[in-house]
ROGU-699494 format. One record per residue: residue number from 1; x, y, z of N, C-alpha, C, O, CB in turn. Coordinates in steps of 0.05 Angstrom, whole numbers. Glycine has a CB too. Layout:
<pts>
<NUM <X Y Z> <X Y Z> <X Y Z> <X Y Z> <X Y Z>>
...
</pts>
This chain:
<pts>
<1 <17 -27 -1> <4 2 6> <18 20 -1> <40 20 10> <-2 8 31>>
<2 <14 38 -16> <29 66 -19> <8 80 3> <-16 77 3> <29 82 -56>>
<3 <23 99 24> <27 115 38> <32 141 30> <46 145 10> <41 108 49>>
<4 <22 165 46> <33 188 50> <36 202 77> <25 196 98> <22 203 34>>
<5 <54 226 72> <59 235 98> <42 262 103> <32 276 86> <90 240 102>>
<6 <40 266 126> <27 291 137> <30 311 112> <14 311 93> <43 304 168>>
<7 <45 321 113> <53 346 97> <34 346 68> <19 364 62> <89 344 90>>
<8 <38 318 51> <33 306 24> <1 311 22> <-12 324 5> <43 272 21>>
<9 <-7 298 42> <-37 296 45> <-51 329 47> <-69 338 33> <-43 277 74>>
<10 <-38 340 65> <-37 375 71> <-48 388 45> <-69 400 39> <-2 389 76>>
<11 <-25 380 34> <-21 388 9> <-44 388 -13> <-57 406 -25> <-1 374 1>>
<12 <-45 358 -15> <-60 340 -34> <-87 352 -29> <-101 358 -48> <-59 306 -28>>
<13 <-95 357 -4> <-121 360 4> <-130 396 10> <-153 404 14> <-123 340 31>>
<14 <-109 410 10> <-115 434 12> <-121 449 39> <-130 472 41> <-134 436 -3>>
<15 <-116 435 57> <-112 447 90> <-84 446 95> <-67 443 77> <-129 427 117>>
<16 <-77 447 124> <-51 455 136> <-49 427 150> <-70 417 157> <-49 486 156>>
<17 <-30 417 154> <-24 397 173> <-32 394 199> <-35 374 212> <-3 395 176>>
<18 <-38 429 207> <-46 432 238> <-69 419 235> <-73 401 252> <-50 461 252>>
<19 <-90 425 214> <-118 418 209> <-121 380 208> <-139 365 217> <-127 434 176>>
<20 <-95 375 192> <-100 342 201> <-94 330 228> <-108 311 235> <-83 325 184>>
<21 <-80 337 239> <-81 333 273> <-98 338 286> <-104 324 305> <-68 345 287>>
<22 <-114 368 277> <-143 368 290> <-166 344 287> <-182 336 304> <-155 393 279>>
<23 <-161 338 263> <-181 318 253> <-170 297 268> <-185 282 280> <-184 312 219>>
<24 <-147 294 268> <-146 259 289> <-147 264 312> <-141 243 325> <-118 239 290>>
<25 <-153 288 329> <-159 288 357> <-186 298 357> <-198 302 379> <-141 305 374>>
<26 <-201 302 329> <-234 298 339> <-240 269 332> <-264 262 331> <-259 320 322>>
<27 <-219 251 326> <-230 218 321> <-240 215 284> <-252 195 274> <-267 210 348>>
<28 <-232 235 273> <-249 238 244> <-224 225 227> <-232 212 207> <-261 276 232>>
<29 <-196 227 229> <-187 215 215> <-159 198 232> <-149 203 254> <-184 233 194>>
<30 <-152 180 217> <-140 162 237> <-113 151 223> <-117 132 207> <-162 138 245>>
<31 <-82 161 227> <-66 153 214> <-51 131 221> <-60 122 242> <-55 170 209>>
<32 <-33 120 213> <-18 95 220> <9 114 223> <14 132 207> <-17 66 194>>
<33 <27 107 249> <46 120 259> <70 99 248> <66 74 246> <41 125 291>>
<34 <94 113 240> <118 90 230> <128 89 263> <118 97 285> <149 104 201>>
<35 <145 78 257> <164 71 286> <176 91 295> <179 93 319> <188 50 285>>
<36 <185 111 277> <204 137 289> <170 154 297> <174 178 303> <233 157 256>>
<37 <148 148 298> <125 157 308> <113 175 284> <90 183 289> <129 172 336>>
<38 <122 183 261> <117 198 241> <89 194 234> <81 173 244> <135 192 220>>
<39 <71 206 221> <46 199 215> <41 192 185> <51 207 168> <29 219 224>>
<40 <25 172 177> <23 159 147> <-8 160 148> <-23 161 167> <38 124 140>>
<41 <-12 161 121> <-44 161 114> <-39 145 84> <-20 148 69> <-61 198 112>>
<42 <-67 125 80> <-67 113 55> <-74 142 38> <-81 163 49> <-91 86 52>>
<43 <-70 139 18> <-81 164 -7> <-109 158 -8> <-120 171 -26> <-66 161 -43>>
<44 <-122 145 3> <-151 150 1> <-162 170 28> <-186 176 29> <-165 118 1>>
<45 <-142 179 47> <-139 208 62> <-144 234 46> <-162 248 54> <-110 210 73>>
<46 <-132 241 28> <-135 263 16> <-172 265 8> <-182 288 10> <-113 262 -11>>
<47 <-190 240 0> <-213 246 -3> <-225 251 18> <-242 269 21> <-224 232 -15>>
<48 <-216 233 39> <-233 235 72> <-227 262 75> <-246 274 84> <-219 216 103>>
<49 <-206 277 70> <-204 302 85> <-220 323 75> <-229 342 87> <-179 311 88>>
<50 <-222 315 42> <-241 337 25> <-271 328 39> <-283 344 54> <-241 332 -15>>
<51 <-276 315 37> <-312 303 57> <-307 313 78> <-328 325 82> <-322 267 66>>
<52 <-292 318 98> <-285 327 128> <-294 360 119> <-315 372 125> <-245 321 140>>
<53 <-274 368 107> <-284 396 92> <-309 405 88> <-322 423 99> <-276 398 68>>
<54 <-315 389 70> <-344 394 59> <-370 391 87> <-392 402 85> <-349 365 31>>
<55 <-364 379 106> <-390 370 121> <-375 395 140> <-393 399 156> <-398 331 134>>
<56 <-357 409 145> <-346 430 159> <-370 447 153> <-392 448 164> <-315 442 150>>
<57 <-358 459 130> <-379 478 104> <-402 478 106> <-416 498 102> <-381 471 77>>
<58 <-414 446 115> <-444 451 116> <-464 455 139> <-488 451 144> <-454 430 105>>
<59 <-439 466 154> <-444 475 187> <-439 448 207> <-439 450 231> <-481 488 192>>
<60 <-437 426 196> <-434 404 219> <-416 409 236> <-394 418 231> <-427 379 210>>
<61 <-428 402 265> <-395 396 282> <-379 372 285> <-389 350 283> <-398 400 310>>
<62 <-359 375 287> <-341 353 285> <-351 318 302> <-344 295 298> <-313 368 300>>
<63 <-370 333 323> <-384 310 330> <-395 298 317> <-390 274 315> <-398 312 344>>
<64 <-420 313 299> <-436 301 286> <-417 293 256> <-427 275 241> <-463 321 284>>
<65 <-403 299 252> <-383 280 229> <-373 271 229> <-362 264 208> <-372 281 217>>
<66 <-364 255 267> <-353 237 272> <-380 219 269> <-377 199 254> <-336 240 298>>
<67 <-403 221 279> <-422 199 261> <-436 197 236> <-447 176 231> <-440 194 270>>
<68 <-436 220 218> <-433 216 192> <-418 202 177> <-431 187 162> <-432 231 186>>
<69 <-395 202 174> <-368 188 172> <-380 159 163> <-387 157 140> <-348 188 204>>
<70 <-381 141 179> <-388 116 176> <-407 110 159> <-404 90 145> <-392 107 197>>
<71 <-431 125 157> <-459 126 144> <-447 129 113> <-454 116 93> <-481 155 157>>
<72 <-425 152 113> <-417 154 73> <-402 136 72> <-401 130 48> <-400 181 55>>
<73 <-385 119 88> <-367 93 80> <-382 75 70> <-378 64 49> <-352 78 103>>
<74 <-405 69 89> <-427 48 81> <-448 59 61> <-460 44 46> <-443 38 109>>
<75 <-452 81 61> <-465 91 33> <-501 87 42> <-519 84 25> <-453 66 2>>
<76 <-503 88 71> <-529 82 77> <-524 102 106> <-504 106 119> <-538 44 79>>
<77 <-554 110 107> <-558 127 133> <-577 119 155> <-601 119 148> <-568 154 126>>
<78 <-574 112 177> <-593 98 200> <-615 126 199> <-607 148 192> <-575 90 237>>
<79 <-642 118 207> <-664 136 202> <-657 148 230> <-673 166 238> <-696 124 195>>
<80 <-642 143 243> <-639 172 270> <-623 183 258> <-626 208 258> <-625 168 304>>
<81 <-597 172 240> <-575 198 236> <-594 219 220> <-595 243 226> <-541 189 214>>
<82 <-608 209 200> <-622 222 182> <-646 247 194> <-655 266 181> <-636 197 167>>
<83 <-650 239 222> <-673 262 234> <-645 278 242> <-644 299 228> <-701 252 267>>
<84 <-628 276 255> <-612 289 257> <-599 315 237> <-596 338 242> <-600 271 263>>
<85 <-593 303 216> <-584 315 195> <-610 338 184> <-608 360 175> <-574 292 174>>
<86 <-633 321 190> <-657 348 176> <-659 367 198> <-663 390 191> <-695 337 168>>
<87 <-657 360 231> <-651 376 251> <-636 400 241> <-645 423 236> <-637 361 270>>
<88 <-606 392 237> <-586 410 226> <-595 428 211> <-596 452 215> <-566 399 213>>
<89 <-604 413 189> <-611 435 163> <-635 455 166> <-637 473 150> <-621 417 136>>
<90 <-653 454 185> <-672 460 197> <-661 490 216> <-670 512 213> <-682 434 210>>
<91 <-643 482 232> <-629 501 245> <-611 522 233> <-609 544 244> <-617 488 260>>
<92 <-593 513 204> <-584 528 189> <-603 547 180> <-605 570 187> <-572 516 173>>
<93 <-621 533 161> <-641 558 148> <-650 573 166> <-653 597 160> <-666 551 133>>
<94 <-658 564 194> <-673 596 212> <-648 609 219> <-651 633 225> <-696 591 247>>
<95 <-622 599 221> <-601 619 226> <-598 638 195> <-593 662 194> <-569 601 236>>
<96 <-601 626 181> <-596 642 146> <-622 660 150> <-623 683 142> <-599 614 108>>
<97 <-641 649 163> <-661 681 149> <-664 693 175> <-683 708 173> <-699 677 131>>
<98 <-653 693 208> <-642 709 220> <-622 735 207> <-625 759 203> <-631 692 236>>
<99 <-599 714 201> <-574 739 186> <-589 753 161> <-586 776 155> <-540 721 170>>
<100 <-609 734 144> <-623 764 128> <-631 780 147> <-617 800 150> <-653 761 108>>
<101 <-653 776 167> <-665 799 174> <-644 822 185> <-648 846 182> <-685 792 194>>
<102 <-625 811 195> <-603 824 207> <-585 845 184> <-574 865 190> <-584 799 219>>
<103 <-587 835 162> <-582 844 140> <-595 864 123> <-582 879 109> <-581 827 130>>
<104 <-621 866 124> <-653 882 113> <-640 906 134> <-631 927 125> <-694 864 125>>
<105 <-640 897 168> <-641 918 184> <-615 937 180> <-618 961 183> <-645 907 211>>
<106 <-592 926 175> <-569 949 166> <-571 960 142> <-562 983 140> <-542 939 165>>
<107 <-581 951 123> <-592 966 96> <-606 988 101> <-600 1009 89> <-610 951 80>>
<108 <-627 987 120> <-645 1006 136> <-625 1032 143> <-626 1054 131> <-658 990 166>>
<109 <-609 1027 162> <-595 1037 184> <-578 1052 154> <-585 1073 144> <-577 1012 212>>
<110 <-561 1038 148> <-544 1049 127> <-557 1074 104> <-547 1096 98> <-536 1022 112>>
<111 <-578 1062 96> <-602 1082 77> <-606 1112 93> <-607 1134 81> <-639 1064 77>>
<112 <-608 1106 127> <-617 1127 144> <-588 1151 142> <-588 1175 141> <-626 1112 179>>
<113 <-566 1133 143> <-544 1146 151> <-535 1160 126> <-519 1179 128> <-524 1129 163>>
<114 <-542 1154 109> <-531 1167 79> <-554 1185 70> <-550 1195 48> <-525 1141 52>>
<115 <-582 1193 83> <-599 1211 76> <-584 1236 86> <-564 1238 100> <-628 1207 89>>
<116 <-605 1259 72> <-583 1288 67> <-595 1301 101> <-586 1322 110> <-594 1317 28>>
<117 <-610 1289 112> <-609 1291 142> <-600 1280 160> <-615 1264 171> <-625 1291 151>>
<118 <-574 1283 171> <-556 1260 184> <-562 1266 214> <-545 1256 229> <-519 1261 176>>
<119 <-580 1279 225> <-584 1283 250> <-613 1261 250> <-623 1258 273> <-586 1320 257>>
<120 <-624 1250 233> <-645 1243 236> <-645 1202 241> <-635 1183 230> <-660 1258 209>>
<121 <-662 1209 266> <-647 1176 276> <-684 1165 275> <-705 1178 277> <-624 1174 322>>
<122 <-678 1134 270> <-701 1129 270> <-712 1109 301> <-696 1099 317> <-703 1115 242>>
<123 <-738 1108 301> <-740 1100 325> <-743 1069 325> <-745 1056 346> <-761 1114 337>>
<124 <-743 1058 299> <-741 1030 299> <-726 1023 272> <-720 1040 255> <-771 1016 303>>
<125 <-723 1004 270> <-712 988 243> <-717 977 234> <-702 968 217> <-699 978 239>>
<126 <-750 964 237> <-767 945 243> <-793 954 209> <-812 941 200> <-781 950 284>>
<127 <-780 984 198> <-799 991 170> <-782 987 146> <-757 986 146> <-811 1024 168>>
<128 <-796 987 131> <-783 985 101> <-767 1009 90> <-772 1031 101> <-807 981 81>>
<129 <-749 1010 72> <-737 1036 69> <-757 1047 47> <-777 1033 41> <-704 1035 60>>
<130 <-754 1068 35> <-774 1071 18> <-751 1101 -4> <-761 1112 -24> <-810 1081 39>>
</pts>
């Protein structure tokens, strides 16, 4: 089996060696060790790291990613895990809506700040700009 060192995996996956060590601490990546204690990885670790990055990018915690990875490997998802992922998706959608509303309020505030009357101060940011 061809193995790669930590720097090679990091470069091929586009992450830092520090990220790989963190993934190891979190139980997401399990390298082998040489007699000298150096980490070695199979070539498949590059794809594994990319999947981990995508799952982090989707907003999943390392604890949930640790649960998801065996399902990815098996290409099957337990109904309980599916429910957890659906709940996580709903949480992210709710947060997205909150962020959208915060952006809308900032747009109103910026609009007021750029009006000709610099002393105008709104009582609320819950109105739409005209």
